[in-house]
Phi, psi and omega in degrees: 000317179298320179297323179294316178298317179298320179298313179300320181295315179299318180297312184292320180293319178299319178299313181293315183294314180296325177298317181294319179297317180297321180296316183292336182277351182292147177294135180292326182262056181266097183282357173270001180300140179295348179297337180272001184286350175232136182297138183299326182288355177264358187267147176229176183276001176229134177210160182234133182285151177303146178070013183305314186295333182273354184276147181281310183264069180296142184225127171261111181254119186222161179172190179236136173259128182251155170298172185298345177284351178076007184235317185277121177300139183257117180274149174059034174269130177272129174242122179245137174231151168218153187202160173286170178280190184289348176264000181087009180255142176278125177275101184265133180237166179238138170233103187064235179269355183269142177244140182213163176278125184295319182273089181212162184199156181231144168221160173230125187297150177276191184298337179263008179077010186272151175213158174216130177238129174261112184220213179210162179286119181285158174274165173253137180285098184291343178297329182242017178054043180271137177291160171287120187219146168246134186256110183257149172229141176238155175218125175272157186305323185250015182227165176281167181285154172213155184272146174259168172298144182297152174275131181248177184233131186301326184268007177295120183298337178279349179271077186284170179300320180293320177300316182297319180296318179293321178295323180299328179280331187258334188211200186261112182285349177290351177287348179276110182282142179235077184296144174233146183282126176222126179053039174086357177229162177280141179231131178224144178252133177223100175275146185231135173251125182292155180282145178288158182303321183292331176289315179299324182295337182263359180287000000 
């Protein structure tokens, strides 16, 4: 049993770590990024993901995006998310020759750096021992987009104690969302600190 738990932990940590490495290796000036699929002048600080009303585990994801100092609220930051459905599968659609993830959404922070996304708790693909994850991208007004570490979920059974300890040494544990029920839906807060220029230069 211990060997099985260790195996799951290694798999989940490897998944998270490799995802983070892949994200960091992406080009900052990637104009093919899905973040550009919606015009910036159409964005607001509140948005709702497709199929939200039909989902069982509705989630209100809200927070503040800060400048790299971790203190100053960042205005006009675009936050884009995409995620699998409740079964852990990505619903892929086509528009012309382009393919995209159907469950995606955009917000642009207000003057106080605040944003709110109405979405749902994604499933994890248990066939491949994948964690429940939301995949975020941010873009500052004068910079290209870059990916953040995925948002994880505190009640995910694959996110074991050993996994958490290893993540605490390697990454940011605030990425683990801890939703609480309010007014009939789950609510989670995720504050984000933007990366400093010197960090971006090394990606």
